[in-house]
Residue frames as a rotation matrix with the C-alpha (Angstrom) as fourth column:
MET 1
0.543 -0.639 -0.545 -35.54
-0.692 -0.708 0.140 -17.79
-0.475 0.302 -0.827 19.77
ASN 2
0.961 -0.222 -0.163 -33.55
0.037 0.690 -0.722 -19.47
0.273 0.688 0.672 16.98
LYS 3
0.476 -0.872 0.112 -30.10
-0.338 -0.063 0.939 -20.61
-0.812 -0.485 -0.325 17.95
ALA 4
0.329 -0.469 -0.819 -27.40
-0.925 0.013 -0.379 -21.04
0.189 0.883 -0.430 15.34
PRO 5
0.991 0.058 -0.117 -26.30
-0.046 0.994 0.102 -24.67
0.122 -0.096 0.988 14.78
PHE 6
0.207 -0.976 -0.071 -22.72
0.777 0.208 -0.594 -23.58
0.595 0.068 0.801 15.37
SER 7
0.926 0.001 -0.378 -20.76
0.243 -0.768 0.593 -21.15
-0.289 -0.641 -0.711 17.48
VAL 8
0.468 -0.799 0.378 -17.76
0.326 -0.242 -0.914 -19.03
0.821 0.551 0.147 16.71
PHE 9
0.920 -0.259 -0.295 -15.18
0.249 -0.195 0.949 -18.80
-0.303 -0.946 -0.115 19.46
PRO 10
0.548 -0.810 -0.210 -11.75
-0.836 -0.531 -0.136 -17.19
-0.002 0.250 -0.968 19.33
GLY 11
-0.427 -0.808 0.407 -9.30
-0.735 0.572 0.365 -19.82
-0.528 -0.143 -0.837 18.22
SER 12
-0.050 0.470 0.882 -11.94
0.229 0.865 -0.448 -21.91
-0.972 0.179 -0.150 16.44
ILE 13
0.894 0.365 -0.261 -11.66
-0.122 -0.362 -0.924 -19.92
-0.432 0.858 -0.279 13.21
GLN 14
0.231 -0.818 0.527 -9.06
0.863 0.422 0.278 -21.01
-0.450 0.390 0.803 10.68
SER 15
0.902 0.145 -0.406 -7.25
0.016 -0.953 -0.304 -17.80
-0.430 0.267 -0.862 9.75
THR 16
0.433 -0.817 -0.380 -3.56
-0.899 -0.364 -0.241 -18.42
0.059 0.446 -0.893 9.06
ASN 17
0.923 -0.352 -0.154 -0.99
0.354 0.935 -0.016 -21.09
0.150 -0.040 0.988 8.48
GLU 18
0.359 -0.842 -0.403 2.75
0.619 -0.109 0.778 -20.91
-0.699 -0.529 0.482 9.03
GLY 19
-0.440 -0.521 0.731 3.20
0.898 -0.270 0.348 -19.12
0.016 0.809 0.587 5.66
GLY 20
-0.979 0.134 -0.155 0.94
-0.115 -0.985 -0.128 -16.23
-0.170 -0.107 0.980 6.66
TYR 21
-0.202 0.974 -0.106 -2.59
-0.661 -0.216 -0.719 -15.44
-0.723 -0.075 0.687 5.57
ILE 22
-0.660 0.009 0.751 -4.34
0.375 0.870 0.319 -18.20
-0.651 0.492 -0.578 3.64
LEU 23
0.314 0.815 0.486 -6.91
0.920 -0.135 -0.369 -15.85
-0.235 0.563 -0.792 2.09
LYS 24
-0.804 -0.497 -0.326 -6.41
0.380 -0.852 0.360 -12.68
-0.457 0.166 0.874 0.07
LYS 25
0.411 0.901 -0.137 -8.88
0.508 -0.351 -0.787 -10.09
-0.757 0.254 -0.602 -1.15
VAL 26
-0.717 -0.534 0.449 -8.29
0.661 -0.315 0.681 -8.87
-0.223 0.785 0.579 -4.68
GLU 27
0.318 0.768 -0.555 -9.94
0.424 -0.639 -0.641 -5.53
-0.848 -0.031 -0.529 -5.38
ALA 28
-0.645 -0.500 0.577 -9.87
0.718 -0.141 0.681 -4.45
-0.260 0.854 0.450 -9.02
ILE 29
0.183 0.630 -0.754 -11.14
0.043 -0.772 -0.635 -1.10
-0.982 0.084 -0.168 -10.28
ILE 30
-0.685 -0.395 0.612 -11.71
0.531 0.304 0.791 -1.46
-0.499 0.867 0.001 -14.01
ARG 31
-0.829 0.437 -0.349 -13.58
-0.559 -0.643 0.524 0.05
0.004 0.629 0.777 -16.95
GLY 32
-0.112 0.892 0.439 -17.27
-0.551 0.312 -0.774 -0.89
-0.827 -0.328 0.457 -16.94
THR 33
0.507 0.300 -0.808 -16.97
-0.862 0.179 -0.474 -2.00
0.003 0.937 0.349 -20.57
LYS 34
-0.335 -0.747 -0.574 -14.49
-0.654 0.623 -0.429 -4.69
0.678 0.232 -0.698 -19.51
LEU 35
-0.231 0.265 0.936 -16.56
-0.915 0.269 -0.301 -6.22
-0.332 -0.926 0.181 -16.71
ASP 36
0.789 0.614 0.034 -18.10
-0.560 0.741 -0.371 -9.02
-0.253 0.274 0.928 -18.80
ALA 37
0.504 -0.682 -0.530 -14.70
-0.337 0.410 -0.848 -10.00
0.795 0.606 -0.023 -20.23
VAL 38
-0.485 -0.703 0.519 -13.12
-0.739 0.013 -0.674 -10.09
0.467 -0.711 -0.526 -16.76
ILE 39
0.078 0.601 0.795 -15.96
-0.859 0.446 -0.253 -12.14
-0.507 -0.663 0.551 -15.27
GLU 40
0.900 0.255 -0.355 -15.82
-0.421 0.723 -0.548 -14.61
0.116 0.643 0.757 -18.16
ALA 41
0.110 -0.947 -0.302 -12.03
-0.406 0.235 -0.883 -14.99
0.907 0.220 -0.358 -17.82
LEU 42
-0.534 -0.279 0.798 -12.30
-0.841 0.076 -0.536 -15.50
0.088 -0.957 -0.275 -14.04
ASN 43
0.486 0.775 0.404 -15.08
-0.752 0.606 -0.258 -18.06
-0.445 -0.179 0.878 -14.53
GLN 44
0.744 -0.278 -0.608 -12.88
-0.333 0.634 -0.698 -19.96
0.579 0.722 0.379 -17.00
TYR 45
-0.376 -0.920 0.114 -10.11
-0.518 0.106 -0.849 -20.01
0.768 -0.378 -0.517 -14.38
GLY 46
-0.300 0.331 -0.894 -12.58
0.569 0.815 0.111 -21.34
0.766 -0.475 -0.433 -11.80
VAL 47
-0.976 0.024 -0.215 -13.35
0.159 -0.595 -0.788 -18.27
-0.146 -0.803 0.577 -9.69
ARG 48
-0.356 0.925 0.135 -17.09
0.739 0.190 0.646 -18.16
0.572 0.329 -0.751 -9.02
GLY 49
0.449 0.568 -0.690 -17.58
0.887 -0.375 0.269 -15.85
-0.106 -0.733 -0.672 -6.06
MET 50
-0.744 -0.636 0.204 -17.15
0.651 -0.759 0.012 -12.12
0.147 0.142 0.979 -6.58
THR 51
0.270 0.778 -0.568 -18.86
0.747 -0.541 -0.385 -8.82
-0.607 -0.320 -0.727 -5.89
ALA 52
-0.557 -0.390 0.733 -19.13
0.778 -0.553 0.298 -5.99
0.289 0.736 0.612 -8.42
SER 53
0.207 0.575 -0.792 -20.05
0.721 -0.636 -0.273 -2.40
-0.661 -0.515 -0.546 -7.55
ASP 54
0.388 -0.055 0.920 -20.48
0.700 -0.631 -0.334 0.71
0.599 0.774 -0.206 -9.67
VAL 55
0.242 -0.404 -0.882 -18.08
0.765 -0.480 0.430 3.38
-0.597 -0.779 0.193 -8.39
LEU 56
0.931 -0.046 0.363 -16.82
0.195 -0.777 -0.598 6.82
0.309 0.628 -0.714 -9.43
GLY 57
0.531 -0.792 -0.301 -13.19
0.400 -0.079 0.913 7.87
-0.747 -0.605 0.275 -9.46
CYS 58
0.930 -0.368 0.013 -10.24
-0.140 -0.385 -0.912 9.38
0.340 0.846 -0.410 -11.27
GLY 59
0.511 -0.859 -0.029 -6.54
0.512 0.277 0.813 8.84
-0.691 -0.430 0.582 -11.36
LEU 60
-0.617 -0.782 -0.085 -4.19
0.328 -0.353 0.876 9.58
-0.715 0.513 0.475 -14.24
GLN 61
-0.386 0.573 0.723 -7.26
0.900 0.059 0.433 9.84
0.205 0.818 -0.538 -16.43
LYS 62
-0.967 -0.189 -0.171 -8.19
0.243 -0.885 -0.396 12.94
-0.076 -0.424 0.902 -14.37
GLY 63
-0.136 0.981 -0.138 -11.93
0.654 -0.016 -0.756 12.78
-0.744 -0.193 -0.639 -14.97
TYR 64
-0.280 0.039 0.959 -13.43
0.839 -0.475 0.265 15.51
0.466 0.879 0.100 -17.08
ARG 65
-0.868 -0.139 -0.476 -13.78
0.375 -0.811 -0.448 19.18
-0.324 -0.568 0.757 -16.37
GLU 66
0.005 0.913 0.408 -17.07
0.901 -0.181 0.394 20.99
0.434 0.366 -0.823 -16.23
TYR 67
-0.948 -0.311 0.075 -17.66
0.262 -0.890 -0.374 24.68
0.183 -0.335 0.924 -15.68
TYR 68
0.130 0.987 -0.094 -20.59
0.906 -0.079 0.415 26.19
0.402 -0.139 -0.905 -13.89
ARG 69
0.959 0.277 0.066 -20.80
0.246 -0.923 0.294 29.97
0.143 -0.266 -0.953 -13.48
GLY 70
0.568 -0.800 0.193 -17.09
-0.522 -0.531 -0.668 30.28
0.637 0.279 -0.719 -14.13
VAL 71
0.132 -0.502 0.855 -16.06
-0.906 0.290 0.310 27.71
-0.403 -0.815 -0.416 -11.52
GLU 72
-0.176 -0.313 -0.933 -14.29
-0.731 0.676 -0.089 24.56
0.659 0.667 -0.348 -12.66
TYR 73
0.384 0.316 0.868 -15.51
-0.789 0.601 0.130 21.21
-0.480 -0.734 0.480 -11.31
ILE 74
-0.679 -0.568 -0.466 -13.84
-0.712 0.664 0.227 17.86
0.180 0.486 -0.855 -11.89
LYS 75
0.493 0.868 0.064 -16.37
-0.870 0.491 0.049 15.13
0.012 -0.080 0.997 -12.56
LEU 76
-0.373 -0.583 0.722 -15.39
-0.596 0.747 0.296 11.63
-0.712 -0.320 -0.625 -11.54
LEU 77
-0.393 0.133 -0.910 -15.55
-0.844 0.341 0.414 8.86
0.366 0.931 -0.022 -14.13
PRO 78
0.638 0.673 0.374 -17.73
-0.758 0.635 0.151 5.77
-0.135 -0.380 0.915 -13.81
LYS 79
-0.513 -0.759 -0.401 -15.77
-0.734 0.630 -0.253 2.57
0.445 0.164 -0.881 -13.04
VAL 80
0.697 0.629 -0.344 -16.54
-0.343 0.714 0.611 -0.89
0.630 -0.308 0.713 -11.68
LYS 81
-0.266 -0.736 0.623 -14.98
-0.957 0.127 -0.259 -2.27
0.111 -0.665 -0.738 -8.49
LEU 82
0.497 0.308 -0.812 -14.65
-0.315 0.935 0.162 -6.04
0.809 0.175 0.562 -8.46
GLU 83
-0.052 -0.464 0.884 -13.96
-0.999 0.035 -0.041 -7.75
-0.012 -0.885 -0.465 -5.10
ILE 84
0.575 0.116 -0.810 -12.79
-0.298 0.952 -0.075 -11.36
0.762 0.284 0.582 -4.97
VAL 85
0.267 -0.512 0.817 -11.53
-0.911 0.142 0.387 -13.41
-0.314 -0.847 -0.428 -2.02
VAL 86
0.709 -0.134 -0.693 -9.28
-0.331 0.804 -0.494 -16.31
0.623 0.580 0.526 -3.01
GLN 87
0.842 -0.525 -0.124 -6.70
0.449 0.554 0.701 -18.62
-0.299 -0.646 0.702 -1.49
ASP 88
0.438 -0.766 -0.470 -3.20
-0.392 -0.633 0.667 -17.20
-0.809 -0.108 -0.578 -1.32
SER 89
-0.409 -0.651 0.640 -2.01
0.247 0.596 0.764 -19.75
-0.879 0.470 -0.083 -3.89
GLN 90
0.144 0.578 0.803 -4.50
0.953 0.138 -0.270 -18.41
-0.267 0.804 -0.531 -6.47
VAL 91
0.470 0.145 -0.871 -3.64
0.231 -0.972 -0.037 -14.72
-0.852 -0.184 -0.491 -6.23
GLU 92
-0.516 -0.771 -0.373 -0.99
-0.174 -0.332 0.927 -14.57
-0.839 0.543 0.037 -8.97
LYS 93
-0.797 0.261 0.545 -3.20
0.596 0.485 0.640 -16.33
-0.097 0.835 -0.542 -11.51
VAL 94
0.291 0.940 -0.177 -6.21
0.903 -0.331 -0.275 -14.16
-0.317 -0.079 -0.945 -10.60
LEU 95
0.203 -0.298 -0.933 -4.13
-0.006 -0.953 0.303 -11.00
-0.979 -0.056 -0.195 -11.02
GLU 96
-0.825 -0.564 0.026 -2.82
-0.028 0.087 0.996 -12.18
-0.564 0.821 -0.088 -14.38
THR 97
-0.466 0.742 0.482 -6.35
0.882 0.432 0.188 -13.10
-0.068 0.513 -0.856 -15.52
ILE 98
0.491 0.664 -0.565 -7.79
0.634 -0.716 -0.291 -9.71
-0.597 -0.215 -0.773 -14.55
MET 99
-0.090 -0.617 -0.782 -4.92
-0.187 -0.760 0.622 -7.76
-0.978 0.202 -0.047 -16.13
THR 100
-0.898 -0.260 0.355 -5.18
0.249 0.365 0.897 -9.68
-0.363 0.894 -0.263 -19.40
ALA 101
-0.246 0.905 0.346 -8.97
0.969 0.221 0.109 -9.33
0.022 0.362 -0.932 -19.67
ALA 102
0.561 0.557 -0.613 -9.19
0.657 -0.750 -0.080 -5.69
-0.504 -0.357 -0.786 -18.53
ARG 103
-0.295 -0.825 -0.482 -6.24
0.299 -0.559 0.773 -4.19
-0.907 0.083 0.412 -20.42
THR 104
0.839 0.452 0.304 -6.86
0.445 -0.246 -0.861 -1.84
-0.314 0.857 -0.408 -23.36
GLY 105
-0.086 -0.953 0.290 -3.47
0.994 -0.102 -0.042 -0.14
0.070 0.285 0.956 -23.23
GLU 106
-0.001 0.197 0.980 -5.03
0.264 -0.946 0.190 3.27
0.965 0.259 -0.051 -22.63
VAL 107
-0.939 -0.217 0.266 -4.93
-0.154 -0.428 -0.891 5.50
0.308 -0.877 0.368 -19.56
GLY 108
-0.252 0.890 0.379 -7.87
-0.967 -0.245 -0.068 4.55
0.033 -0.384 0.923 -17.30
ASP 109
-0.191 0.139 -0.972 -7.59
-0.303 0.933 0.193 0.77
0.933 0.332 -0.137 -17.47
GLY 110
0.780 0.619 0.093 -7.70
-0.228 0.142 0.963 0.68
0.583 -0.773 0.252 -13.68
LYS 111
-0.313 -0.815 0.487 -5.86
-0.839 -0.002 -0.544 -0.52
0.444 -0.579 -0.683 -10.61
ILE 112
0.470 0.378 -0.797 -5.68
0.067 0.885 0.460 -3.75
0.880 -0.270 0.391 -8.61
PHE 113
-0.133 -0.452 0.882 -5.12
-0.907 -0.303 -0.292 -3.96
0.399 -0.839 -0.369 -4.86
VAL 114
0.105 0.093 -0.990 -4.44
0.143 0.984 0.108 -7.09
0.984 -0.153 0.089 -2.80
TYR 115
-0.007 -0.009 1.000 -5.21
-0.903 -0.429 -0.010 -7.29
0.429 -0.903 -0.005 0.92
PRO 116
-0.911 -0.221 -0.347 -4.72
-0.043 0.891 -0.452 -10.04
0.409 -0.397 -0.821 3.49
VAL 117
0.158 0.975 0.155 -7.98
-0.608 -0.028 0.793 -11.53
0.778 -0.220 0.589 4.82
GLU 118
-0.533 -0.387 0.752 -7.88
-0.846 0.248 -0.472 -12.77
-0.004 -0.888 -0.460 8.35
THR 119
-0.821 0.315 0.475 -10.78
0.217 0.943 -0.251 -15.15
-0.527 -0.103 -0.843 7.87
ALA 120
-0.602 0.752 -0.269 -14.03
-0.664 -0.284 0.691 -15.72
0.443 0.595 0.670 6.04
ILE 121
-0.814 0.420 0.400 -17.18
-0.053 0.632 -0.773 -17.26
-0.578 -0.651 -0.493 7.49
ARG 122
-0.744 0.665 -0.070 -20.05
0.050 0.160 0.986 -18.77
0.667 0.730 -0.152 5.52
VAL 123
-0.610 0.543 0.577 -23.13
-0.789 -0.489 -0.373 -17.48
0.080 -0.683 0.726 7.34
ARG 124
0.304 0.847 -0.436 -25.38
-0.786 0.482 0.387 -20.39
0.538 0.226 0.812 6.36
THR 125
0.637 -0.062 -0.768 -23.15
0.143 0.989 0.038 -23.20
0.758 -0.134 0.639 7.70
GLY 126
0.920 -0.353 0.173 -20.58
-0.293 -0.324 0.899 -21.53
-0.261 -0.878 -0.402 9.94
GLU 127
0.579 -0.770 0.268 -17.68
0.815 0.543 -0.199 -22.88
0.008 0.334 0.943 7.86
SER 128
0.841 -0.347 -0.416 -14.59
-0.210 -0.916 0.341 -20.71
-0.499 -0.199 -0.843 8.17
GLY 129
-0.169 -0.985 0.033 -11.31
-0.149 0.059 0.987 -20.11
-0.974 0.162 -0.157 6.41
ASP 130
-0.774 -0.243 -0.585 -10.75
-0.575 -0.116 0.810 -21.21
-0.264 0.963 -0.050 2.84
SER 131
-0.827 0.531 0.182 -13.63
0.557 0.817 0.148 -23.72
-0.070 0.224 -0.972 2.99
ALA 132
-0.072 0.831 -0.552 -16.02
0.492 -0.451 -0.744 -20.76
-0.867 -0.325 -0.377 3.37
ILE 133
-0.152 0.008 -0.988 -15.13
-0.660 -0.745 0.096 -19.33
-0.736 0.667 0.119 -0.02
């Protein structure tokens, strides 16, 4: 049986400092047509790690209405959800970068949410905290 070259014990994981959480998760739901521009802008800023998923949703844009046998259905619109974990000190710049690259000025440009991240662990090495991202 393979044993990991490290072990994770409570208290051994770097999760916070005196200012609060050191990592934040930025979740941006944007137009699919703006994904390349946002990724390019984030790469220029220095953000390399991110996850993108195709999602469906509606907000103020309200989706579009379709009728089938006299019954109205609201179809959700295709969007892209981008997830990025960064150090707390980088959040403001990442938000500004995403907003600038994703903005068209029209309804449906998207939303951005920021969550605290207790910790991150790199599976390959066992590094934790901000060194894992």
